[in-house]
Phi, psi and omega in degrees: 000140182283332187253071183267330182242166179294331178292321178292322177296316178298318179295318179296313183292325178293317181292336178278323185269338186302315179298322181293315179295321179296318179294318179296318179296320179294320178298315178297320178298316179294319179296320177296319179295316179298318180296317181294323178291325177296320177294320178298327179277355179088009177280147182273132174292179186303317182298320178290327177296318178296320177298320178295317178296319180295320180292322177294320178297320180293323178294323177291324183287327182236072183289345182286345180262160180294125184298327180297315181291325176295319178296315179299316181296311184292328179280338179272342180285149182290146176288320185232119174068202182258147173282140181245000000 
């Protein structure tokens, strides 16, 4: 049997998982780089896009109010829970 000691088991499991962990780490690294470059170019990340969609929805829902103030309010409000 190839897996007689704990060292052999560790070596086998590491050689099996290392490529998967390496690929996942590389994907996260690339995603972080893409996000930072998008911010450098002035593009809005996903959270800001959601705030924009929410402000447009609020302007449609309450047309009797000034759209500028509705946009300011909806973009300043927290996405999740309360600001502390």
